[in-house]
C-alpha positions in Angstrom: -35.4 -41.4 9.1 -39.2 -41.9 9.3 -41.2 -38.7 9.1 -43.7 -38.1 11.9 -47.3 -39.3 11.3 -49.9 -37.1 9.9 -52.9 -36.3 12.2 -55.5 -33.6 12.6 -52.9 -31.1 13.9 -50.0 -31.8 11.5 -49.6 -32.6 7.9 -46.0 -33.6 6.8 -45.2 -33.3 3.1 -42.0 -34.5 1.5 -40.5 -33.2 -1.8 -42.0 -35.9 -4.0 -45.5 -35.4 -2.6 -45.1 -31.6 -2.8 -44.2 -31.8 -6.5 -47.1 -34.1 -7.3 -49.5 -31.8 -5.5 -48.3 -28.9 -7.7 -48.8 -31.0 -10.8 -52.3 -31.9 -9.6 -53.1 -28.2 -9.1 -51.9 -27.4 -12.6 -54.2 -30.2 -13.9 -57.2 -28.8 -12.1 -56.6 -25.4 -13.7 -56.2 -27.0 -17.1 -59.3 -29.1 -16.8 -61.4 -26.0 -15.9 -60.7 -24.7 -19.3 -59.9 -21.2 -18.0 -57.3 -19.4 -20.0 -55.0 -16.9 -18.4 -52.3 -14.5 -19.5 -50.0 -14.4 -16.5 -49.2 -16.3 -13.4 -48.7 -14.1 -10.4 -47.1 -16.1 -7.6 -46.8 -14.8 -4.0 -43.4 -15.1 -2.6 -42.3 -17.0 -0.7 -44.8 -19.9 -0.5 -46.2 -19.5 -4.0 -42.9 -19.3 -5.8 -42.4 -23.0 -6.5 -46.0 -23.7 -7.5 -46.1 -20.6 -9.6 -42.9 -21.4 -11.4 -44.1 -24.9 -12.3 -47.5 -23.7 -13.4 -45.9 -20.9 -15.5 -43.7 -23.5 -17.2 -46.4 -26.0 -17.9 -48.8 -23.4 -19.3 -46.0 -21.4 -21.0 -47.2 -18.1 -19.7 -45.1 -15.3 -18.2 -44.4 -15.4 -14.5 -44.8 -12.4 -12.2 -43.8 -12.3 -8.5 -45.2 -10.3 -5.7 -43.6 -10.5 -2.3 -45.9 -10.9 0.7 -45.0 -11.9 4.2 -46.9 -12.6 7.4 -45.2 -15.7 8.8 -41.9 -14.3 10.0 -41.8 -14.9 13.8 -40.7 -18.1 15.5 -38.9 -19.4 12.5 -41.9 -18.8 10.3 -44.5 -20.5 12.5 -46.3 -17.5 13.8 -48.5 -15.2 11.7 -48.1 -11.5 12.1 -49.2 -8.5 10.0 -49.4 -8.9 6.3 -46.8 -7.0 4.2 -47.4 -6.6 0.5 -44.5 -5.6 -1.7 -44.6 -2.3 -3.5 -43.8 -3.7 -6.9 -44.6 -6.8 -9.0 -41.5 -8.2 -10.7 -41.8 -9.3 -14.3 -39.2 -9.6 -17.1 -41.3 -7.9 -19.8 -44.3 -5.7 -19.9 -46.8 -5.2 -17.1 -49.4 -7.2 -15.4 -52.6 -7.2 -17.4 -55.4 -9.4 -18.7 -56.4 -12.6 -16.9 -54.2 -13.5 -14.0 -53.8 -16.7 -12.1 -52.8 -15.8 -8.5 -50.8 -18.7 -7.0 -49.8 -19.4 -3.4 -49.1 -22.5 -1.5 -52.2 -22.4 0.8 -55.2 -20.5 2.0 -54.7 -20.4 5.7 -56.6 -17.5 7.2 -57.5 -16.2 3.7 -56.2 -12.7 4.5 -53.3 -12.8 2.0 -55.5 -13.9 -1.0 -58.2 -11.3 -0.1 -55.8 -8.4 0.4 -53.7 -9.2 -2.7 -56.8 -9.4 -4.9 -57.9 -6.0 -3.5 -54.4 -4.7 -4.2 -54.6 -5.8 -7.8 -58.0 -4.1 -8.2 -56.7 -0.9 -6.6 -53.3 -0.6 -8.4 -53.5 -2.7 -11.6 -56.4 -1.5 -13.8 -55.2 -3.5 -16.8 -55.9 -6.7 -14.9 -59.3 -7.8 -16.1 -59.8 -11.1 -14.2 -58.1 -12.9 -11.3 -58.6 -16.4 -10.2 -56.7 -18.0 -7.3 -54.9 -21.4 -7.0 -53.4 -23.0 -4.0 -52.3 -26.5 -3.0 -54.1 -26.5 0.3 -57.3 -24.8 1.5 -57.9 -24.8 5.2 -61.5 -24.9 6.5 -60.7 -21.8 8.6 -59.9 -19.7 5.6 -62.2 -16.8 5.0 -61.6 -17.1 1.2 -62.2 -20.2 -0.9 -59.7 -20.2 -3.8 -60.9 -21.0 -7.3 -58.6 -24.0 -7.5 -57.2 -26.1 -4.7 -56.0 -29.7 -4.4 -56.7 -30.5 -0.8 -59.3 -29.2 1.6 -58.1 -29.5 5.1 -61.1 -29.8 7.5 -59.0 -29.8 10.7 -56.7 -26.9 9.8 -53.4 -28.7 10.5 -50.0 -27.0 10.5 -48.5 -28.0 7.1 -44.8 -29.0 7.4 -43.6 -28.3 3.8 -40.3 -29.8 2.7 -38.4 -26.5 2.3 -39.1 -25.5 6.0 -36.0 -27.4 7.0 -34.0 -24.4 5.7 -35.8 -21.9 7.9 -33.5 -22.7 10.9 -30.4 -23.4 8.8 -27.7 -20.7 8.8 -24.6 -20.3 6.6 -22.1 -21.4 9.3 -24.0 -24.7 9.6 -23.9 -25.7 6.0 -20.7 -27.9 6.1 -22.2 -30.1 8.9 -25.6 -30.1 7.1 -24.1 -31.4 3.9 -22.2 -34.1 5.7 -25.4 -35.5 7.3 -26.4 -37.1 4.0 -23.0 -38.7 3.4 -22.4 -42.3 4.3 
């Protein structure tokens, strides 16, 4: 099946492209020379990029749940919710933190999470942000981003195909790829 064509309104990304973009983001951070102590990824969109970057740089991964795109199968932005706790396997969030998400859309999430870190995590000394895509409409310009999207398209990420899939549909879903 041929994916739809990219245009000013829609950007379609497959798994291979998605992983290359994450690797390019990691390279941008590396080439900047900035050293950090933790990766804090924003769940859900920042989990995959954060995990990869944490592995490449061999630094601890922390996860903070945030959510604003819940309505209409994740296509409509609502109020931003920020989780009460940051999940880590050892210690607490401190030092220099690379804040990772998939994109800067409105900029609200990055701005509010950075303020959340200032308000509730006094041991964090510096925060820089990294995203794959930065839209022109974003009120925040991340420190690192791979693609600047002048026309603010809706980004169709490869994992979105799971947003409408429910457990009772899995058997048929798995058969679609069988010949």
